[in-house]
PDB file of N, CA, C and O in Angstrom:
ATOM      1  N   MET A   1     -19.834  -0.919  -4.284  1.00  0.00           N
ATOM      2  CA  MET A   1     -19.310  -0.195  -3.045  1.00  0.00           C
ATOM      3  C   MET A   1     -20.004  -0.231  -1.715  1.00  0.00           C
ATOM      4  O   MET A   1     -20.796   0.712  -1.687  1.00  0.00           O
ATOM      5  N   PRO A   2     -20.035  -0.837  -0.742  1.00  0.00           N
ATOM      6  CA  PRO A   2     -20.744  -0.375   0.477  1.00  0.00           C
ATOM      7  C   PRO A   2     -20.729   0.863   1.157  1.00  0.00           C
ATOM      8  O   PRO A   2     -19.711   1.313   1.684  1.00  0.00           O
ATOM      9  N   TYR A   3     -21.821   1.423   1.159  1.00  0.00           N
ATOM     10  CA  TYR A   3     -21.687   2.688   2.286  1.00  0.00           C
ATOM     11  C   TYR A   3     -21.869   2.622   3.474  1.00  0.00           C
ATOM     12  O   TYR A   3     -22.948   2.902   3.997  1.00  0.00           O
ATOM     13  N   ILE A   4     -20.709   2.188   4.183  1.00  0.00           N
ATOM     14  CA  ILE A   4     -20.806   2.306   5.483  1.00  0.00           C
ATOM     15  C   ILE A   4     -20.694   3.458   6.064  1.00  0.00           C
ATOM     16  O   ILE A   4     -20.217   4.404   5.438  1.00  0.00           O
ATOM     17  N   PRO A   5     -21.161   3.606   7.514  1.00  0.00           N
ATOM     18  CA  PRO A   5     -21.246   5.061   8.099  1.00  0.00           C
ATOM     19  C   PRO A   5     -19.577   5.527   8.211  1.00  0.00           C
ATOM     20  O   PRO A   5     -18.601   4.784   8.319  1.00  0.00           O
ATOM     21  N   GLN A   6     -19.620   6.959   8.148  1.00  0.00           N
ATOM     22  CA  GLN A   6     -18.412   7.488   8.121  1.00  0.00           C
ATOM     23  C   GLN A   6     -17.470   7.212   9.383  1.00  0.00           C
ATOM     24  O   GLN A   6     -16.248   7.276   9.250  1.00  0.00           O
ATOM     25  N   GLY A   7     -18.078   6.894  10.643  1.00  0.00           N
ATOM     26  CA  GLY A   7     -17.152   6.652  11.744  1.00  0.00           C
ATOM     27  C   GLY A   7     -16.255   5.378  11.518  1.00  0.00           C
ATOM     28  O   GLY A   7     -15.092   5.156  11.854  1.00  0.00           O
ATOM     29  N   ARG A   8     -17.229   4.571  10.803  1.00  0.00           N
ATOM     30  CA  ARG A   8     -16.500   3.176  10.705  1.00  0.00           C
ATOM     31  C   ARG A   8     -15.302   3.060   9.389  1.00  0.00           C
ATOM     32  O   ARG A   8     -14.442   2.188   9.261  1.00  0.00           O
ATOM     33  N   ARG A   9     -15.537   4.085   8.608  1.00  0.00           N
ATOM     34  CA  ARG A   9     -14.472   4.248   7.563  1.00  0.00           C
ATOM     35  C   ARG A   9     -13.347   4.485   8.033  1.00  0.00           C
ATOM     36  O   ARG A   9     -12.303   3.908   7.731  1.00  0.00           O
ATOM     37  N   LYS A  10     -13.538   5.633   9.054  1.00  0.00           N
ATOM     38  CA  LYS A  10     -12.272   6.325   9.894  1.00  0.00           C
ATOM     39  C   LYS A  10     -11.415   5.158  10.636  1.00  0.00           C
ATOM     40  O   LYS A  10     -10.195   5.030  10.735  1.00  0.00           O
ATOM     41  N   ALA A  11     -12.460   4.367  11.110  1.00  0.00           N
ATOM     42  CA  ALA A  11     -11.721   3.371  12.301  1.00  0.00           C
ATOM     43  C   ALA A  11     -10.910   2.348  11.301  1.00  0.00           C
ATOM     44  O   ALA A  11      -9.794   2.018  11.704  1.00  0.00           O
ATOM     45  N   ILE A  12     -11.351   1.807  10.035  1.00  0.00           N
ATOM     46  CA  ILE A  12     -10.802   0.902   9.142  1.00  0.00           C
ATOM     47  C   ILE A  12      -9.705   1.761   8.594  1.00  0.00           C
ATOM     48  O   ILE A  12      -8.588   1.252   8.495  1.00  0.00           O
ATOM     49  N   ARG A  13      -9.886   2.978   8.234  1.00  0.00           N
ATOM     50  CA  ARG A  13      -8.643   3.547   7.614  1.00  0.00           C
ATOM     51  C   ARG A  13      -7.732   3.790   8.549  1.00  0.00           C
ATOM     52  O   ARG A  13      -6.545   3.786   8.223  1.00  0.00           O
ATOM     53  N   ASP A  14      -8.103   4.037   9.836  1.00  0.00           N
ATOM     54  CA  ASP A  14      -6.983   4.175  10.834  1.00  0.00           C
ATOM     55  C   ASP A  14      -6.401   2.937  11.422  1.00  0.00           C
ATOM     56  O   ASP A  14      -5.630   2.988  12.380  1.00  0.00           O
ATOM     57  N   GLY A  15      -6.787   1.761  10.821  1.00  0.00           N
ATOM     58  CA  GLY A  15      -5.731   0.746  11.089  1.00  0.00           C
ATOM     59  C   GLY A  15      -6.095  -0.322  12.086  1.00  0.00           C
ATOM     60  O   GLY A  15      -5.348  -1.105  12.674  1.00  0.00           O
ATOM     61  N   GLU A  16      -7.562  -0.169  12.156  1.00  0.00           N
ATOM     62  CA  GLU A  16      -8.334  -0.843  13.340  1.00  0.00           C
ATOM     63  C   GLU A  16      -8.654  -2.171  12.583  1.00  0.00           C
ATOM     64  O   GLU A  16      -9.852  -2.456  12.597  1.00  0.00           O
ATOM     65  N   PHE A  17      -7.796  -3.084  11.894  1.00  0.00           N
ATOM     66  CA  PHE A  17      -8.147  -4.021  11.058  1.00  0.00           C
ATOM     67  C   PHE A  17      -8.738  -5.242  11.643  1.00  0.00           C
ATOM     68  O   PHE A  17      -9.525  -5.906  10.968  1.00  0.00           O
ATOM     69  N   GLY A  18      -8.399  -5.614  12.929  1.00  0.00           N
ATOM     70  CA  GLY A  18      -9.099  -6.554  13.592  1.00  0.00           C
ATOM     71  C   GLY A  18     -10.536  -6.353  14.194  1.00  0.00           C
ATOM     72  O   GLY A  18     -11.117  -7.115  14.967  1.00  0.00           O
ATOM     73  N   LYS A  19     -11.044  -5.003  13.604  1.00  0.00           N
ATOM     74  CA  LYS A  19     -12.407  -4.843  14.270  1.00  0.00           C
ATOM     75  C   LYS A  19     -13.420  -4.817  13.126  1.00  0.00           C
ATOM     76  O   LYS A  19     -14.553  -4.351  13.248  1.00  0.00           O
ATOM     77  N   ILE A  20     -12.880  -5.404  11.896  1.00  0.00           N
ATOM     78  CA  ILE A  20     -14.001  -5.547  10.731  1.00  0.00           C
ATOM     79  C   ILE A  20     -15.224  -6.164  11.179  1.00  0.00           C
ATOM     80  O   ILE A  20     -15.135  -7.262  11.728  1.00  0.00           O
ATOM     81  N   GLN A  21     -16.316  -5.641  11.033  1.00  0.00           N
ATOM     82  CA  GLN A  21     -17.466  -5.944  11.712  1.00  0.00           C
ATOM     83  C   GLN A  21     -18.733  -6.923  10.538  1.00  0.00           C
ATOM     84  O   GLN A  21     -19.648  -7.710  10.781  1.00  0.00           O
ATOM     85  N   SER A  22     -18.265  -6.455   9.500  1.00  0.00           N
ATOM     86  CA  SER A  22     -19.097  -7.212   8.451  1.00  0.00           C
ATOM     87  C   SER A  22     -18.396  -7.332   7.082  1.00  0.00           C
ATOM     88  O   SER A  22     -17.302  -6.811   6.863  1.00  0.00           O
ATOM     89  N   PRO A  23     -19.181  -8.142   6.055  1.00  0.00           N
ATOM     90  CA  PRO A  23     -18.477  -8.300   4.884  1.00  0.00           C
ATOM     91  C   PRO A  23     -18.133  -6.891   4.108  1.00  0.00           C
ATOM     92  O   PRO A  23     -17.110  -6.564   3.506  1.00  0.00           O
ATOM     93  N   GLY A  24     -19.578  -6.049   4.383  1.00  0.00           N
ATOM     94  CA  GLY A  24     -19.469  -4.719   3.796  1.00  0.00           C
ATOM     95  C   GLY A  24     -18.229  -3.857   4.231  1.00  0.00           C
ATOM     96  O   GLY A  24     -17.784  -3.065   3.399  1.00  0.00           O
ATOM     97  N   GLU A  25     -17.686  -3.937   5.358  1.00  0.00           N
ATOM     98  CA  GLU A  25     -16.317  -3.212   5.979  1.00  0.00           C
ATOM     99  C   GLU A  25     -15.301  -3.883   5.075  1.00  0.00           C
ATOM    100  O   GLU A  25     -14.588  -3.190   4.349  1.00  0.00           O
ATOM    101  N   LEU A  26     -15.199  -5.300   5.091  1.00  0.00           N
ATOM    102  CA  LEU A  26     -14.185  -5.902   4.400  1.00  0.00           C
ATOM    103  C   LEU A  26     -14.066  -5.161   3.083  1.00  0.00           C
ATOM    104  O   LEU A  26     -13.091  -4.519   2.691  1.00  0.00           O
ATOM    105  N   ASN A  27     -15.309  -5.371   2.420  1.00  0.00           N
ATOM    106  CA  ASN A  27     -15.402  -4.630   0.841  1.00  0.00           C
ATOM    107  C   ASN A  27     -14.794  -3.547   0.743  1.00  0.00           C
ATOM    108  O   ASN A  27     -13.922  -3.375  -0.109  1.00  0.00           O
ATOM    109  N   PHE A  28     -15.179  -2.580   1.657  1.00  0.00           N
ATOM    110  CA  PHE A  28     -14.932  -1.216   2.011  1.00  0.00           C
ATOM    111  C   PHE A  28     -13.337  -1.042   2.135  1.00  0.00           C
ATOM    112  O   PHE A  28     -12.772  -0.210   1.425  1.00  0.00           O
ATOM    113  N   GLN A  29     -12.617  -1.840   3.047  1.00  0.00           N
ATOM    114  CA  GLN A  29     -11.218  -1.906   3.119  1.00  0.00           C
ATOM    115  C   GLN A  29     -10.593  -2.287   1.710  1.00  0.00           C
ATOM    116  O   GLN A  29      -9.760  -1.600   1.119  1.00  0.00           O
ATOM    117  N   ILE A  30     -10.948  -3.092   1.412  1.00  0.00           N
ATOM    118  CA  ILE A  30      -9.997  -3.624   0.038  1.00  0.00           C
ATOM    119  C   ILE A  30     -10.372  -2.850  -1.107  1.00  0.00           C
ATOM    120  O   ILE A  30      -9.627  -2.955  -2.081  1.00  0.00           O
ATOM    121  N   THR A  31     -11.347  -2.109  -1.200  1.00  0.00           N
ATOM    122  CA  THR A  31     -11.856  -0.953  -2.134  1.00  0.00           C
ATOM    123  C   THR A  31     -11.075   0.201  -1.836  1.00  0.00           C
ATOM    124  O   THR A  31     -10.714   0.918  -2.769  1.00  0.00           O
ATOM    125  N   ASP A  32     -10.739   0.501  -0.559  1.00  0.00           N
ATOM    126  CA  ASP A  32      -9.987   1.780  -0.161  1.00  0.00           C
ATOM    127  C   ASP A  32      -8.398   1.758  -0.401  1.00  0.00           C
ATOM    128  O   ASP A  32      -7.594   2.687  -0.493  1.00  0.00           O
ATOM    129  N   VAL A  33      -8.242   0.442  -0.464  1.00  0.00           N
ATOM    130  CA  VAL A  33      -6.662   0.321  -0.844  1.00  0.00           C
ATOM    131  C   VAL A  33      -6.529   0.527  -2.346  1.00  0.00           C
ATOM    132  O   VAL A  33      -5.691   1.257  -2.875  1.00  0.00           O
ATOM    133  N   CYS A  34      -7.469  -0.214  -2.986  1.00  0.00           N
ATOM    134  CA  CYS A  34      -7.420   0.038  -4.382  1.00  0.00           C
ATOM    135  C   CYS A  34      -7.525   1.309  -4.858  1.00  0.00           C
ATOM    136  O   CYS A  34      -6.834   1.590  -5.837  1.00  0.00           O
ATOM    137  N   ILE A  35      -8.239   2.150  -4.383  1.00  0.00           N
ATOM    138  CA  ILE A  35      -8.513   3.536  -4.729  1.00  0.00           C
ATOM    139  C   ILE A  35      -7.120   4.213  -4.485  1.00  0.00           C
ATOM    140  O   ILE A  35      -6.587   4.937  -5.326  1.00  0.00           O
ATOM    141  N   GLN A  36      -6.533   3.893  -3.170  1.00  0.00           N
ATOM    142  CA  GLN A  36      -5.446   4.375  -2.915  1.00  0.00           C
ATOM    143  C   GLN A  36      -4.340   4.168  -3.908  1.00  0.00           C
ATOM    144  O   GLN A  36      -3.736   5.177  -4.274  1.00  0.00           O
ATOM    145  N   TYR A  37      -3.947   2.857  -4.453  1.00  0.00           N
ATOM    146  CA  TYR A  37      -3.219   2.554  -5.241  1.00  0.00           C
ATOM    147  C   TYR A  37      -3.510   3.524  -6.710  1.00  0.00           C
ATOM    148  O   TYR A  37      -2.619   4.240  -7.168  1.00  0.00           O
ATOM    149  N   ALA A  38      -4.784   3.427  -7.301  1.00  0.00           N
ATOM    150  CA  ALA A  38      -4.965   4.264  -8.494  1.00  0.00           C
ATOM    151  C   ALA A  38      -4.666   5.774  -8.266  1.00  0.00           C
ATOM    152  O   ALA A  38      -4.217   6.530  -9.126  1.00  0.00           O
ATOM    153  N   ASP A  39      -4.983   6.110  -6.968  1.00  0.00           N
ATOM    154  CA  ASP A  39      -4.623   7.584  -6.850  1.00  0.00           C
ATOM    155  C   ASP A  39      -3.194   7.919  -6.974  1.00  0.00           C
ATOM    156  O   ASP A  39      -2.768   8.874  -7.623  1.00  0.00           O
ATOM    157  N   PHE A  40      -2.408   6.990  -6.247  1.00  0.00           N
ATOM    158  CA  PHE A  40      -1.033   7.017  -6.229  1.00  0.00           C
ATOM    159  C   PHE A  40      -0.266   6.799  -7.627  1.00  0.00           C
ATOM    160  O   PHE A  40       0.635   7.577  -7.942  1.00  0.00           O
ATOM    161  N   TYR A  41      -0.626   5.758  -8.436  1.00  0.00           N
ATOM    162  CA  TYR A  41       0.013   5.487  -9.764  1.00  0.00           C
ATOM    163  C   TYR A  41      -0.876   6.286 -10.995  1.00  0.00           C
ATOM    164  O   TYR A  41      -0.318   6.257 -12.092  1.00  0.00           O
ATOM    165  N   GLY A  42      -1.950   6.864 -10.949  1.00  0.00           N
ATOM    166  CA  GLY A  42      -2.621   7.346 -11.803  1.00  0.00           C
ATOM    167  C   GLY A  42      -3.728   6.631 -12.239  1.00  0.00           C
ATOM    168  O   GLY A  42      -3.683   5.432 -12.514  1.00  0.00           O
ATOM    169  N   GLU A  43      -4.889   7.442 -12.325  1.00  0.00           N
ATOM    170  CA  GLU A  43      -6.146   6.653 -12.996  1.00  0.00           C
ATOM    171  C   GLU A  43      -6.007   6.397 -14.346  1.00  0.00           C
ATOM    172  O   GLU A  43      -6.450   7.273 -15.089  1.00  0.00           O
ATOM    173  N   VAL A  44      -5.451   5.314 -14.912  1.00  0.00           N
ATOM    174  CA  VAL A  44      -5.380   5.260 -16.518  1.00  0.00           C
ATOM    175  C   VAL A  44      -5.667   3.571 -16.209  1.00  0.00           C
ATOM    176  O   VAL A  44      -5.688   3.050 -15.094  1.00  0.00           O
ATOM    177  N   TYR A  45      -5.858   2.951 -17.408  1.00  0.00           N
ATOM    178  CA  TYR A  45      -6.513   1.812 -17.817  1.00  0.00           C
ATOM    179  C   TYR A  45      -5.364   0.776 -17.431  1.00  0.00           C
ATOM    180  O   TYR A  45      -5.681  -0.325 -16.978  1.00  0.00           O
ATOM    181  N   SER A  46      -4.152   1.099 -17.594  1.00  0.00           N
ATOM    182  CA  SER A  46      -3.210   0.096 -17.115  1.00  0.00           C
ATOM    183  C   SER A  46      -3.054  -0.114 -15.509  1.00  0.00           C
ATOM    184  O   SER A  46      -2.598  -1.172 -15.075  1.00  0.00           O
ATOM    185  N   VAL A  47      -3.402   0.807 -14.760  1.00  0.00           N
ATOM    186  CA  VAL A  47      -3.454   0.788 -13.365  1.00  0.00           C
ATOM    187  C   VAL A  47      -4.605  -0.158 -12.878  1.00  0.00           C
ATOM    188  O   VAL A  47      -4.624  -1.025 -12.004  1.00  0.00           O
ATOM    189  N   TYR A  48      -5.582   0.320 -13.767  1.00  0.00           N
ATOM    190  CA  TYR A  48      -6.825  -0.318 -13.388  1.00  0.00           C
ATOM    191  C   TYR A  48      -6.954  -2.005 -13.492  1.00  0.00           C
ATOM    192  O   TYR A  48      -7.591  -2.735 -12.732  1.00  0.00           O
ATOM    193  N   ASN A  49      -6.210  -2.363 -14.580  1.00  0.00           N
ATOM    194  CA  ASN A  49      -5.731  -3.620 -15.046  1.00  0.00           C
ATOM    195  C   ASN A  49      -4.978  -3.982 -14.020  1.00  0.00           C
ATOM    196  O   ASN A  49      -5.605  -4.915 -13.518  1.00  0.00           O
ATOM    197  N   GLU A  50      -4.020  -3.813 -13.407  1.00  0.00           N
ATOM    198  CA  GLU A  50      -2.972  -4.157 -12.594  1.00  0.00           C
ATOM    199  C   GLU A  50      -3.778  -4.569 -11.151  1.00  0.00           C
ATOM    200  O   GLU A  50      -3.525  -5.620 -10.561  1.00  0.00           O
ATOM    201  N   ILE A  51      -4.893  -3.480 -10.618  1.00  0.00           N
ATOM    202  CA  ILE A  51      -5.650  -3.335  -9.525  1.00  0.00           C
ATOM    203  C   ILE A  51      -6.358  -5.004  -9.664  1.00  0.00           C
ATOM    204  O   ILE A  51      -6.221  -5.944  -8.882  1.00  0.00           O
ATOM    205  N   ILE A  52      -7.077  -4.943 -10.857  1.00  0.00           N
ATOM    206  CA  ILE A  52      -8.193  -6.194 -11.043  1.00  0.00           C
ATOM    207  C   ILE A  52      -7.281  -7.392 -11.245  1.00  0.00           C
ATOM    208  O   ILE A  52      -7.762  -8.479 -10.924  1.00  0.00           O
ATOM    209  N   GLY A  53      -5.871  -7.368 -11.792  1.00  0.00           N
ATOM    210  CA  GLY A  53      -4.984  -8.642 -11.512  1.00  0.00           C
ATOM    211  C   GLY A  53      -4.569  -8.942 -10.257  1.00  0.00           C
ATOM    212  O   GLY A  53      -4.298 -10.105  -9.957  1.00  0.00           O
ATOM    213  N   ALA A  54      -4.483  -8.053  -9.488  1.00  0.00           N
ATOM    214  CA  ALA A  54      -3.899  -8.412  -7.891  1.00  0.00           C
ATOM    215  C   ALA A  54      -5.052  -9.047  -7.244  1.00  0.00           C
ATOM    216  O   ALA A  54      -4.911 -10.080  -6.589  1.00  0.00           O
ATOM    217  N   LEU A  55      -6.381  -8.374  -7.425  1.00  0.00           N
ATOM    218  CA  LEU A  55      -7.544  -8.967  -6.959  1.00  0.00           C
ATOM    219  C   LEU A  55      -7.748 -10.327  -7.220  1.00  0.00           C
ATOM    220  O   LEU A  55      -7.983 -11.143  -6.329  1.00  0.00           O
ATOM    221  N   GLU A  56      -7.659 -10.626  -8.511  1.00  0.00           N
ATOM    222  CA  GLU A  56      -8.033 -11.709  -9.026  1.00  0.00           C
ATOM    223  C   GLU A  56      -7.096 -12.891  -8.420  1.00  0.00           C
ATOM    224  O   GLU A  56      -7.654 -13.855  -7.896  1.00  0.00           O
ATOM    225  N   CYS A  57      -5.864 -12.837  -8.476  1.00  0.00           N
ATOM    226  CA  CYS A  57      -4.686 -13.407  -7.820  1.00  0.00           C
ATOM    227  C   CYS A  57      -4.773 -13.788  -6.544  1.00  0.00           C
ATOM    228  O   CYS A  57      -4.521 -14.929  -6.154  1.00  0.00           O
ATOM    229  N   ALA A  58      -5.247 -12.558  -5.614  1.00  0.00           N
ATOM    230  CA  ALA A  58      -5.454 -12.757  -4.127  1.00  0.00           C
ATOM    231  C   ALA A  58      -6.576 -13.694  -3.895  1.00  0.00           C
ATOM    232  O   ALA A  58      -6.597 -14.540  -3.001  1.00  0.00           O
ATOM    233  N   LYS A  59      -7.602 -13.459  -4.856  1.00  0.00           N
ATOM    234  CA  LYS A  59      -8.868 -14.373  -4.384  1.00  0.00           C
ATOM    235  C   LYS A  59      -8.622 -15.688  -4.983  1.00  0.00           C
ATOM    236  O   LYS A  59      -9.339 -16.632  -4.653  1.00  0.00           O
ATOM    237  N   GLN A  60      -7.602 -15.849  -5.897  1.00  0.00           N
ATOM    238  CA  GLN A  60      -7.246 -17.538  -6.140  1.00  0.00           C
ATOM    239  C   GLN A  60      -6.626 -18.120  -5.239  1.00  0.00           C
ATOM    240  O   GLN A  60      -6.898 -19.224  -4.768  1.00  0.00           O
ATOM    241  N   GLU A  61      -5.679 -17.348  -4.918  1.00  0.00           N
ATOM    242  CA  GLU A  61      -4.696 -17.904  -3.577  1.00  0.00           C
ATOM    243  C   GLU A  61      -5.376 -18.119  -2.255  1.00  0.00           C
ATOM    244  O   GLU A  61      -5.026 -19.028  -1.501  1.00  0.00           O
ATOM    245  N   PHE A  62      -6.538 -17.118  -1.918  1.00  0.00           N
ATOM    246  CA  PHE A  62      -6.904 -17.109  -0.811  1.00  0.00           C
ATOM    247  C   PHE A  62      -7.974 -18.641  -0.985  1.00  0.00           C
ATOM    248  O   PHE A  62      -8.338 -19.290  -0.004  1.00  0.00           O
ATOM    249  N   TYR A  63      -8.279 -18.936  -2.182  1.00  0.00           N
ATOM    250  CA  TYR A  63      -9.099 -19.964  -2.261  1.00  0.00           C
ATOM    251  C   TYR A  63      -8.390 -21.411  -1.903  1.00  0.00           C
ATOM    252  O   TYR A  63      -8.734 -22.260  -1.081  1.00  0.00           O
ATOM    253  N   ARG A  64      -7.171 -21.381  -2.905  1.00  0.00           N
ATOM    254  CA  ARG A  64      -6.120 -22.352  -2.975  1.00  0.00           C
ATOM    255  C   ARG A  64      -5.827 -22.752  -1.670  1.00  0.00           C
ATOM    256  O   ARG A  64      -5.999 -23.918  -1.314  1.00  0.00           O
ATOM    257  N   LYS A  65      -5.276 -21.640  -0.720  1.00  0.00           N
ATOM    258  CA  LYS A  65      -4.787 -22.013   0.654  1.00  0.00           C
ATOM    259  C   LYS A  65      -5.375 -22.277   1.792  1.00  0.00           C
ATOM    260  O   LYS A  65      -4.989 -23.063   2.657  1.00  0.00           O
ATOM    261  N   MET A  66      -6.919 -21.191   1.791  1.00  0.00           N
ATOM    262  CA  MET A  66      -7.992 -21.439   2.757  1.00  0.00           C
ATOM    263  C   MET A  66      -9.103 -22.361   2.555  1.00  0.00           C
ATOM    264  O   MET A  66      -9.459 -23.254   3.324  1.00  0.00           O
ATOM    265  N   VAL A  67      -9.703 -21.978   1.217  1.00  0.00           N
ATOM    266  CA  VAL A  67     -11.074 -22.618   0.943  1.00  0.00           C
ATOM    267  C   VAL A  67     -10.977 -24.263   0.869  1.00  0.00           C
ATOM    268  O   VAL A  67     -11.451 -25.179   1.541  1.00  0.00           O
ATOM    269  N   ALA A  68     -10.131 -24.176  -0.279  1.00  0.00           N
ATOM    270  CA  ALA A  68     -10.077 -25.686  -0.800  1.00  0.00           C
ATOM    271  C   ALA A  68      -9.580 -26.955   0.337  1.00  0.00           C
ATOM    272  O   ALA A  68     -10.095 -28.070   0.252  1.00  0.00           O
ATOM    273  N   PRO A  69      -8.646 -26.675   1.274  1.00  0.00           N
ATOM    274  CA  PRO A  69      -8.441 -27.273   2.264  1.00  0.00           C
ATOM    275  C   PRO A  69      -9.475 -27.505   3.208  1.00  0.00           C
ATOM    276  O   PRO A  69      -9.871 -28.605   3.593  1.00  0.00           O
ATOM    277  N   TYR A  70      -9.901 -26.328   3.567  1.00  0.00           N
ATOM    278  CA  TYR A  70     -11.713 -26.681   4.288  1.00  0.00           C
ATOM    279  C   TYR A  70     -12.484 -27.494   3.584  1.00  0.00           C
ATOM    280  O   TYR A  70     -12.953 -28.500   4.116  1.00  0.00           O
ATOM    281  N   GLU A  71     -12.742 -27.172   2.232  1.00  0.00           N
ATOM    282  CA  GLU A  71     -13.898 -28.175   1.695  1.00  0.00           C
ATOM    283  C   GLU A  71     -13.366 -29.464   1.638  1.00  0.00           C
ATOM    284  O   GLU A  71     -14.181 -30.385   1.704  1.00  0.00           O
ATOM    285  N   ASP A  72     -11.761 -29.833   1.493  1.00  0.00           N
ATOM    286  CA  ASP A  72     -11.423 -31.324   1.484  1.00  0.00           C
ATOM    287  C   ASP A  72     -11.800 -31.984   2.824  1.00  0.00           C
ATOM    288  O   ASP A  72     -12.356 -33.080   2.892  1.00  0.00           O
ATOM    289  N   LEU A  73     -11.402 -31.116   4.045  1.00  0.00           N
ATOM    290  CA  LEU A  73     -12.005 -31.720   5.343  1.00  0.00           C
ATOM    291  C   LEU A  73     -13.341 -32.125   5.499  1.00  0.00           C
ATOM    292  O   LEU A  73     -13.719 -33.177   6.015  1.00  0.00           O
ATOM    293  N   LYS A  74     -14.097 -31.148   4.981  1.00  0.00           N
ATOM    294  CA  LYS A  74     -15.605 -31.529   5.022  1.00  0.00           C
ATOM    295  C   LYS A  74     -15.895 -32.420   4.059  1.00  0.00           C
ATOM    296  O   LYS A  74     -16.799 -33.222   4.296  1.00  0.00           O
ATOM    297  N   CYS A  75     -15.379 -32.461   3.108  1.00  0.00           N
ATOM    298  CA  CYS A  75     -15.732 -33.896   2.244  1.00  0.00           C
ATOM    299  C   CYS A  75     -15.359 -35.023   2.915  1.00  0.00           C
ATOM    300  O   CYS A  75     -16.094 -36.001   2.779  1.00  0.00           O
ATOM    301  N   GLU A  76     -14.234 -35.135   3.721  1.00  0.00           N
ATOM    302  CA  GLU A  76     -13.715 -36.428   4.282  1.00  0.00           C
ATOM    303  C   GLU A  76     -14.968 -36.783   5.244  1.00  0.00           C
ATOM    304  O   GLU A  76     -15.557 -37.860   5.331  1.00  0.00           O
ATOM    305  N   LYS A  77     -15.224 -35.504   5.985  1.00  0.00           N
ATOM    306  CA  LYS A  77     -16.311 -35.743   7.270  1.00  0.00           C
ATOM    307  C   LYS A  77     -17.602 -36.165   6.900  1.00  0.00           C
ATOM    308  O   LYS A  77     -18.219 -37.013   7.544  1.00  0.00           O
ATOM    309  N   ASN A  78     -18.095 -35.537   5.759  1.00  0.00           N
ATOM    310  CA  ASN A  78     -19.517 -35.597   5.081  1.00  0.00           C
ATOM    311  C   ASN A  78     -19.874 -36.431   4.031  1.00  0.00           C
ATOM    312  O   ASN A  78     -20.985 -36.859   3.720  1.00  0.00           O
ATOM    313  N   GLY A  79     -18.615 -36.634   3.449  1.00  0.00           N
ATOM    314  CA  GLY A  79     -18.865 -37.590   2.184  1.00  0.00           C
ATOM    315  C   GLY A  79     -19.221 -36.595   0.983  1.00  0.00           C
ATOM    316  O   GLY A  79     -19.856 -35.545   1.078  1.00  0.00           O
ATOM    317  N   GLU A  80     -18.668 -37.165  -0.169  1.00  0.00           N
ATOM    318  CA  GLU A  80     -18.898 -36.576  -1.500  1.00  0.00           C
ATOM    319  C   GLU A  80     -20.344 -36.505  -1.818  1.00  0.00           C
ATOM    320  O   GLU A  80     -21.217 -37.320  -1.520  1.00  0.00           O
ATOM    321  N   VAL A  81     -20.485 -35.007  -2.699  1.00  0.00           N
ATOM    322  CA  VAL A  81     -21.682 -34.673  -3.075  1.00  0.00           C
ATOM    323  C   VAL A  81     -22.023 -35.254  -4.309  1.00  0.00           C
ATOM    324  O   VAL A  81     -23.186 -35.623  -4.466  1.00  0.00           O
ATOM    325  N   PHE A  82     -21.014 -35.428  -5.415  1.00  0.00           N
ATOM    326  CA  PHE A  82     -21.378 -36.161  -6.512  1.00  0.00           C
ATOM    327  C   PHE A  82     -21.058 -37.587  -6.469  1.00  0.00           C
ATOM    328  O   PHE A  82     -21.353 -38.314  -7.417  1.00  0.00           O
TER     329      PHE A  82
END
């Protein structure tokens, strides 16, 4: 968990999403949402499992929709590595 300054935490929590300034702040925002979910639904294993599952699916979908097409374009432009 990145320990970003309190002022930045407040800005992120207040919805200044377009002003995320670092990977640490992005990590904070994602973690903060997960903590809110756990607080709301209860701090039990099944809720933690739901959070981890949602994070994993989001990661995979982001890779599938954003990263893989980018890598395909770079491969076409620069040639295969293998």
